[in-house]
C-alpha positions as CSV (number, residue, x, y, z in Angstrom):
1,M,18.7,-31.5,18.1
2,R,18.4,-28.2,19.6
3,R,17.0,-25.0,17.8
4,S,19.2,-22.1,17.7
5,N,17.9,-18.8,18.8
6,A,18.1,-17.2,15.5
7,S,15.6,-20.2,13.9
8,T,13.5,-19.5,16.8
9,R,12.9,-16.1,16.6
10,N,12.0,-16.5,13.1
11,S,9.2,-19.1,13.7
12,K,8.1,-16.7,16.3
13,R,8.2,-13.7,13.8
14,R,6.5,-16.1,11.0
15,R,3.5,-16.6,13.6
16,E,3.0,-13.2,14.6
17,F,2.9,-12.0,11.1
18,P,-0.6,-13.4,10.0
19,R,-2.3,-12.0,13.7
20,F,-1.0,-8.3,12.6
21,L,-2.4,-8.9,9.2
22,L,-5.6,-10.4,10.4
23,A,-6.0,-7.3,12.7
24,L,-5.5,-5.3,9.5
25,L,-8.0,-6.7,7.7
26,S,-10.8,-6.9,10.6
27,L,-10.4,-3.4,10.6
28,L,-10.8,-3.2,6.8
29,I,-13.9,-5.2,6.8
30,L,-15.5,-3.2,10.0
31,C,-15.1,0.1,8.2
32,V,-16.2,-1.4,5.0
33,G,-19.1,-2.7,6.7
34,R,-20.2,0.6,8.2
35,T,-19.7,3.3,5.3
36,T,-19.6,6.4,6.6
37,M,-17.8,9.6,5.9
38,K,-15.6,8.6,9.6
39,S,-15.0,4.8,8.6
40,S,-13.9,5.8,5.6
41,R,-11.3,8.5,7.0
42,L,-10.2,6.1,9.2
43,L,-9.5,3.5,6.3
44,I,-7.7,6.4,4.7
45,T,-5.6,7.1,7.8
46,V,-5.0,3.1,8.1
47,G,-3.6,3.1,4.9
48,W,-1.2,6.0,5.1
49,L,0.0,4.7,8.4
50,T,0.6,1.0,6.8
51,Y,2.1,2.6,3.8
52,S,4.5,4.7,6.1
53,I,5.7,1.9,8.2
54,S,6.3,0.0,5.1
55,Y,9.6,1.7,4.1
56,F,11.2,1.0,7.5
57,V,10.7,-3.0,7.3
58,Q,12.5,-5.6,5.3
59,V,11.0,-6.2,1.6
60,H,12.8,-8.9,0.3
61,V,14.6,-11.9,1.8
62,D,18.1,-10.4,0.2
63,G,17.1,-7.0,0.8
64,H,18.7,-4.7,3.5
65,T,17.0,-3.5,6.5
66,V,17.1,0.0,8.6
67,A,19.8,-1.7,10.7
68,N,22.0,-1.9,7.8
69,G,21.7,1.9,7.3
70,T,19.3,2.0,4.3
71,L,15.6,2.4,4.0
72,P,14.4,-0.9,2.8
73,G,10.9,0.9,0.9
74,L,13.3,3.5,-1.2
75,E,15.7,0.8,-1.7
76,A,12.9,-1.5,-3.4
77,I,11.4,1.5,-5.7
78,L,15.1,2.2,-7.0
79,I,15.6,-1.6,-7.6
80,A,11.8,-1.6,-9.4
81,L,13.1,1.6,-11.2
82,A,16.5,0.2,-12.6
83,P,15.1,-1.1,-15.7
84,M,14.6,2.4,-16.9
85,F,18.6,3.2,-16.5
86,E,20.0,0.5,-17.4
87,R,21.9,1.0,-20.7
88,G,20.6,-0.6,-24.0
89,Y,17.4,-1.4,-22.0
90,D,15.2,-4.0,-23.7
91,V,11.7,-3.0,-23.2
92,S,10.1,-6.1,-21.7
93,L,7.0,-6.9,-20.2
94,L,8.6,-7.5,-17.2
95,G,10.8,-4.2,-17.0
96,V,7.6,-2.2,-17.9
97,I,5.4,-3.9,-15.3
98,S,8.6,-3.1,-12.4
99,V,8.7,0.4,-13.6
100,L,5.0,0.7,-13.5
101,S,4.7,-0.7,-9.9
102,A,7.2,1.4,-8.8
103,L,5.5,4.8,-10.1
104,T,2.1,3.6,-8.8
105,N,3.7,5.0,-5.5
106,L,2.9,8.6,-7.0
107,L,-0.7,7.7,-6.6
108,V,-0.1,7.2,-2.5
109,I,1.9,10.4,-2.6
110,T,-0.9,12.4,-4.1
111,S,-3.5,10.7,-2.0
112,P,-3.3,13.5,0.8
113,F,-4.2,16.3,-1.7
114,V,-6.9,14.5,-3.4
115,F,-8.1,13.5,0.4
116,L,-8.1,17.8,1.3
117,R,-9.1,19.4,-1.8
118,G,-10.5,16.1,-4.3
119,S,-14.1,16.4,-5.1
120,G,-16.3,13.0,-4.9
121,R,-15.5,12.3,-8.6
122,L,-12.0,12.3,-8.4
123,R,-11.7,10.6,-4.8
124,Q,-13.4,8.0,-6.3
125,G,-11.5,8.0,-9.4
126,L,-8.1,7.8,-7.0
127,G,-9.9,4.7,-5.5
128,F,-9.9,2.7,-9.0
129,A,-6.2,4.1,-9.5
130,L,-5.5,2.6,-6.6
131,L,-7.4,-0.5,-6.9
132,S,-5.3,-0.8,-10.0
133,A,-2.1,-0.7,-8.6
134,T,-2.8,-3.2,-5.9
135,G,-3.3,-5.6,-8.8
136,I,-0.5,-4.7,-10.7
137,N,1.7,-4.5,-7.2
138,S,0.6,-8.0,-7.0
139,F,3.2,-8.6,-9.9
140,W,6.0,-8.9,-7.2
141,C,4.5,-12.1,-5.9
142,V,4.5,-13.9,-9.3
143,L,8.2,-12.9,-10.1
144,Y,9.4,-13.9,-6.6
145,Q,8.4,-16.7,-4.6
146,V,6.2,-15.3,-1.8
147,A,8.6,-17.0,1.0
148,D,11.0,-14.6,0.0
149,L,9.1,-11.7,0.5
150,R,9.1,-10.0,3.8
151,I,6.4,-8.2,5.8
152,G,7.3,-4.4,4.2
153,Y,6.3,-5.8,0.9
154,F,2.7,-7.0,2.3
155,L,2.2,-3.7,4.3
156,W,3.1,-1.9,1.2
157,W,0.6,-4.1,-0.8
158,L,-2.0,-4.0,2.0
159,S,-1.9,-0.2,2.0
160,F,-2.7,0.3,-1.4
161,L,-6.0,-1.7,-0.9
162,I,-6.8,0.0,2.1
163,L,-6.6,3.3,0.6
164,A,-8.6,2.0,-2.5
165,I,-11.4,0.9,-0.6
166,G,-11.3,4.0,1.5
167,F,-11.2,6.5,-1.0
168,L,-13.7,4.4,-3.0
169,L,-16.1,4.8,-0.1
170,Q,-15.1,8.7,0.4
171,G,-16.2,9.0,-3.1
172,Q,-19.7,7.8,-2.6
173,S,-20.7,9.4,0.5
174,P,-21.2,12.9,0.2
175,R,-19.4,15.7,2.2
176,T,-20.4,16.3,5.4
177,D,-17.7,19.2,5.9
178,Q,-18.6,21.7,3.5
179,S,-22.3,22.9,2.9
180,S,-24.2,22.2,0.2
181,P,-24.8,25.0,-2.6
182,H,-28.8,23.6,-2.7
183,L,-28.9,24.3,0.8
184,E,-27.6,27.8,0.8
185,A,-29.8,29.2,-1.9
186,A,-32.9,28.1,0.3
């Protein structure tokens, strides 16, 4: 019995996916091992890039792709926000977590402003918020079978974790691009 081209392509894609994740996780471990300002900036940049890429790849097995003319990441957010707009919306734990998961994207959207202008304490606070959002966003693994989720979801989820670690490291290290007020007084 011979496999079709589509099933061969899918099996190849499944083998490549863990390699890509392993490369990202290796970078994460490397940067965490060297807690310098430069490594935390690299992590934050990789996190933003991963988040951006996640919007262009399929999120769920039944979801659309860019080839269908939709943005898969945006479609996923709209589905997660759907409980807010249903008539006679019954407040259930499932609906609340779904909407909360969609709203966690606001943390990533505001993160460049915190990165550019925020104090160390604010950066660390954002890091803890992003870490909490990582936990909230893992809810989709419980709701759906993990086999039904696609690389778009995993990249999106991983971007929260990478950004959380990057901002937590940024909050710990002193800013090197601004002079200290104590040095100016001397």
